[in-house]
C-alpha positions as CSV (number, residue, x, y, z in Angstrom):
1,M,53.8,295.0,138.7
2,A,50.9,296.5,136.7
3,G,51.1,298.9,133.8
4,I,48.7,302.0,132.4
5,I,48.0,303.4,129.4
6,V,46.4,306.8,129.2
7,L,44.3,307.6,126.6
8,K,43.5,311.3,128.1
9,P,43.2,312.6,131.7
10,G,40.7,310.7,132.9
11,V,40.5,307.9,130.5
12,D,43.2,304.9,131.5
13,W,43.5,301.1,131.1
14,T,45.5,299.4,133.7
15,A,46.7,295.7,133.5
16,T,49.4,293.0,134.5
17,G,52.5,293.9,133.6
18,G,52.7,290.7,131.0
19,L,49.5,292.0,129.7
20,F,50.3,295.7,129.5
21,D,53.7,294.8,127.6
22,W,51.7,292.5,125.3
23,T,49.5,295.2,124.5
24,L,52.3,297.2,123.5
25,E,54.5,294.5,121.6
26,F,51.3,293.9,119.6
27,L,52.0,297.6,118.3
28,I,55.8,298.0,118.0
29,S,55.5,295.7,114.8
30,R,52.7,297.9,113.5
31,V,53.5,301.2,113.8
32,S,54.8,302.9,111.0
33,D,56.3,305.7,112.8
34,K,60.2,304.5,113.5
35,Q,61.0,306.7,116.8
36,A,57.1,305.7,118.2
37,A,57.8,302.4,117.7
38,Q,61.4,302.7,119.5
39,H,59.7,304.5,122.4
40,L,57.1,301.7,122.5
41,Q,59.7,299.3,122.8
42,E,62.1,301.1,125.3
43,I,59.0,300.9,127.9
44,V,58.7,297.2,127.3
45,D,62.7,296.8,128.3
46,N,62.9,298.8,130.7
47,N,59.3,297.9,132.3
48,L,58.5,301.4,132.7
49,G,54.9,300.5,133.1
50,S,52.8,303.2,131.6
51,L,52.2,305.0,128.4
52,W,50.7,308.3,127.8
53,I,49.3,308.4,124.7
54,G,49.1,312.5,124.8
55,E,52.6,312.5,124.7
56,M,52.6,311.3,121.0
57,P,52.3,312.9,117.9
58,S,48.3,313.3,116.7
59,P,49.1,310.8,113.9
60,V,50.9,308.3,116.0
61,Q,47.8,308.5,118.6
62,Q,45.4,307.9,115.9
63,E,47.7,305.3,114.6
64,I,48.0,303.4,117.5
65,V,44.2,303.4,118.3
66,G,43.5,302.0,114.9
67,H,45.5,299.3,115.4
68,W,43.9,298.4,118.8
69,R,40.7,298.6,117.1
70,D,41.2,296.5,114.1
71,G,43.0,293.8,115.2
72,L,43.9,293.5,119.7
73,V,41.3,291.5,120.6
74,A,41.5,289.1,117.5
75,T,45.2,288.8,117.8
76,G,44.9,288.4,121.9
77,E,42.3,285.4,121.2
78,Q,44.6,283.9,118.6
79,Q,48.0,284.3,120.2
80,L,47.4,284.2,124.2
81,P,47.6,281.0,125.7
82,D,44.4,279.1,126.6
83,T,44.1,279.1,130.3
84,G,41.0,279.5,132.6
85,Q,41.3,283.1,132.5
86,K,41.8,283.8,128.8
87,A,37.9,285.0,128.4
88,D,38.7,287.6,130.8
89,V,41.8,288.8,129.4
90,I,40.2,289.1,126.2
91,R,37.3,291.1,128.0
92,H,39.8,292.8,129.4
93,L,41.7,293.9,125.9
94,Q,38.3,294.9,124.7
95,E,37.7,297.6,128.1
96,L,40.8,299.5,126.1
97,V,39.4,299.5,122.6
98,D,36.0,300.8,124.1
99,A,38.5,303.5,126.4
100,T,39.8,304.6,123.2
101,Y,35.9,305.9,121.9
102,A,35.4,306.7,125.3
103,A,38.4,309.3,125.0
104,G,36.8,311.0,122.1
105,F,39.4,309.3,119.8
106,P,37.8,309.5,115.9
107,D,37.1,306.8,113.6
108,R,39.9,306.3,111.0
109,P,38.4,307.1,107.4
110,G,38.4,304.1,104.9
111,R,38.1,301.6,108.1
112,P,36.1,297.9,106.8
113,G,32.5,298.5,107.4
114,Q,32.6,302.4,107.7
115,S,31.4,304.6,104.7
């Protein structure tokens, strides 16, 4: 089963069920909003297979996007198993990060390397 993350209408990211769940699990311990973390956990636990970012409050959306931009790819490089497909999986995670820019999410003030 595949999963989909909709960043905005017309901008989405699909992945295998396992990578979709891993991408949400990456967020669960990092998101400061407890209700959002519970919602993400519910999606994983019930194999719901979709996350619509627009359904979350704007600050939560920005936090999620910030976590993906600041650590998703690096964490994937560290945590995902070394297989013949790992490079493709990491590129696919980068596609999600790139999609956050395509969806128009702004950079967060104070990000490292930003003025």
